[in-house]
PLY file of the C-alpha trace (Angstrom):
ply
format ascii 1.0
element vertex 117
property float x
property float y
property float z
element edge 116
property int vertex1
property int vertex2
end_header
36.99 -5.54 -7.44
34.87 -8.21 -6.04
32.61 -5.78 -4.98
32.19 -4.31 -8.82
31.81 -7.79 -10.05
28.88 -8.56 -7.41
27.68 -5.54 -8.44
27.75 -6.58 -11.75
26.27 -9.78 -11.60
23.35 -8.84 -9.30
22.30 -6.06 -11.55
22.58 -8.09 -15.44
20.93 -10.75 -13.97
17.98 -9.36 -11.98
17.33 -7.22 -14.88
17.42 -10.06 -17.44
14.66 -11.46 -15.08
12.74 -8.27 -14.82
12.50 -7.61 -18.31
12.49 -11.28 -19.84
10.24 -12.54 -17.44
8.88 -10.39 -14.74
7.49 -7.75 -17.06
5.58 -9.87 -19.43
3.98 -12.11 -16.39
2.88 -8.20 -14.57
1.23 -7.34 -18.24
-0.68 -10.87 -18.24
-1.65 -10.51 -14.30
-2.95 -7.01 -15.30
-4.44 -7.83 -18.84
-8.43 -7.99 -19.84
-8.45 -11.85 -20.72
-8.44 -14.80 -19.03
-5.36 -15.58 -17.26
-3.78 -18.85 -18.21
-0.48 -19.87 -15.89
0.90 -22.85 -14.35
-0.41 -24.10 -11.01
2.71 -26.02 -10.10
1.69 -25.94 -6.29
-2.00 -26.34 -6.49
-3.07 -22.93 -5.12
-5.02 -21.48 -8.57
-3.52 -20.08 -11.53
-4.07 -16.22 -10.49
-2.57 -16.59 -7.06
0.75 -18.75 -8.66
0.74 -15.50 -11.36
0.85 -13.19 -9.00
3.58 -15.09 -6.98
5.55 -15.33 -9.79
4.85 -11.63 -10.57
5.88 -10.92 -7.07
9.34 -12.25 -7.48
10.44 -12.05 -10.60
9.13 -8.46 -11.18
9.27 -6.36 -7.40
12.08 -8.68 -5.81
14.14 -8.46 -9.10
13.51 -4.33 -9.13
14.73 -4.43 -5.45
17.88 -6.50 -6.38
19.11 -4.35 -8.97
18.55 -1.18 -7.07
20.31 -2.76 -3.95
17.46 -2.55 -0.93
16.82 -5.39 0.96
18.74 -8.13 -0.98
19.08 -10.98 1.23
15.08 -10.76 1.71
14.89 -10.24 -1.89
16.55 -13.40 -3.09
14.22 -15.46 -1.13
11.08 -15.12 -3.61
13.42 -15.79 -6.45
15.39 -18.60 -5.21
11.99 -20.34 -4.49
10.57 -19.37 -7.81
12.99 -20.87 -9.73
13.35 -24.06 -7.64
9.69 -24.23 -8.58
10.00 -23.26 -12.26
13.02 -25.74 -12.69
12.39 -28.56 -10.44
8.20 -29.00 -10.12
6.82 -27.19 -13.30
9.53 -28.33 -15.70
10.48 -31.70 -14.22
9.43 -33.83 -17.07
10.58 -31.52 -19.81
14.19 -31.70 -21.30
17.10 -30.38 -19.71
16.94 -27.14 -22.56
13.72 -26.36 -21.18
14.89 -26.29 -17.03
18.29 -24.48 -17.97
17.15 -21.06 -17.70
15.30 -21.72 -14.32
18.28 -23.78 -12.65
20.85 -21.05 -14.02
18.96 -18.39 -12.36
18.54 -20.43 -9.32
22.28 -20.95 -9.29
23.00 -16.80 -9.22
20.53 -16.16 -6.99
22.02 -18.91 -4.62
25.60 -17.58 -5.01
24.92 -13.72 -4.43
24.76 -13.58 -0.77
27.55 -16.07 -0.29
29.56 -13.61 -2.70
27.67 -10.71 -0.74
29.26 -12.55 2.70
32.76 -12.97 1.00
32.62 -16.61 2.25
34.26 -17.96 -1.07
0 1
1 2
2 3
3 4
4 5
5 6
6 7
7 8
8 9
9 10
10 11
11 12
12 13
13 14
14 15
15 16
16 17
17 18
18 19
19 20
20 21
21 22
22 23
23 24
24 25
25 26
26 27
27 28
28 29
29 30
30 31
31 32
32 33
33 34
34 35
35 36
36 37
37 38
38 39
39 40
40 41
41 42
42 43
43 44
44 45
45 46
46 47
47 48
48 49
49 50
50 51
51 52
52 53
53 54
54 55
55 56
56 57
57 58
58 59
59 60
60 61
61 62
62 63
63 64
64 65
65 66
66 67
67 68
68 69
69 70
70 71
71 72
72 73
73 74
74 75
75 76
76 77
77 78
78 79
79 80
80 81
81 82
82 83
83 84
84 85
85 86
86 87
87 88
88 89
89 90
90 91
91 92
92 93
93 94
94 95
95 96
96 97
97 98
98 99
99 100
100 101
101 102
102 103
103 104
104 105
105 106
106 107
107 108
108 109
109 110
110 111
111 112
112 113
113 114
114 115
115 116
């Protein structure tokens, strides 16, 4: 039963991330217009968007498929941490809630995967 619950948690949460966040960012990255994206780490808008696309699109696909789970979770955890605590730091809680929920889920998956709780 635990394995099935983990399967549902990781596939649905990563599918939400993939289709609601990753795919629109991928389309923005390859659009012909000028890219406007947050630069919370000061590395530039295009590299920030490319890193977000890598984690939210590619890593989400890998998690849905069950490949390289632990390695794929690391970029997503970092991205959600930056989104929740740096980019949305001054925003009300309702603005950072989704990022923090994804951060919680992506931090709990490896614990559950190792059956340590």
